[in-house]
N, C-alpha and C positions, 0 to 999 in steps of 0.2 A: 761225787758228783752230788750231790747235795748240797755242797758252797756254790756251785757253779751254777747249779737254775734258777739256785737266789740271789745272785747277782748280776747272772742276762735277766731274769725276768723284775731285779730295782734297775738296771741301766736300761729296756726297756718301758718302765713307766714313763723315770726320769722325761728321755727321751720324744715323748710323747705330750707330756706336760710343757716340754721348752715349745714342740712345736705346734700346738693347739695356740701355746698363750700370744703370739707371736702378731707385731702389729700388722695387718692389713690392708695396706690402703686405695681402695678404686680411686676406678680417675668420679665419676659418676657420685658418689659421694661429697666427692668436692664442691661438686657443683650446687650452685642456687637451682632454681623453675625453672627460670627464664633465661639459661645461659642451656642447661639443660633442650627443651624447647628449641633453641634458634639450633640449639647443633642437629635436633632428628629434621628440626624442617625448613632447616639449610636458608635460615633469612641471615638476610641482610641486616650489620650494624644501626641500618635507616631504619629500618621495621621498629616498630614499635606494641611490642608487646605485657600486654596488664593483667593478670592472676587476681581470680577473687583470693578472698580472705584463708577459706574452707577450702579453697584449687577447685572446685568443681567447675568453676567458667572457666575459659580464657578469650580471651580477646585477643587477634593481631591485628594492624595497620600495615601495610608495606607500603614504599617509599611510591607503589607506582597506586596508592589511591584502597587498592582492593581490600574488603577487611573480610576475614573469616574469624568463625563464633564456631569455641567450643563448646559442650555443656556437657554436663554425666543428673542423668537423669533417671533412677531408681537403676544403676549400676551398668547402663547403655552409656554409649558415646558418641553425641551424633555433629554431628560440622553442620554447619553454614555459612556459604563460603556468600558473598556480595562485591562483582568487578565494577570499576567504575565506569562509566561511559564514556568515551574521550570522542569529542569529534570533529 
């Protein structure tokens, strides 16, 4: 009985170790910041996305001429939009 319990414990520890060490890749981890922003905001390939070095400021210019600025200030995100005026 003691031998069965010990073997079961060793088998359980090995299976947990193997499962926890496997390499799980998520699609979001493979994306860069610009691709993630494009996907999240449903942007076209023609739209321009600029990200600051520290990642606190994002500037998006759409093909229609609209401009969206997203800024992180004291832990809060602030969004500022400016639409182009076409006559």
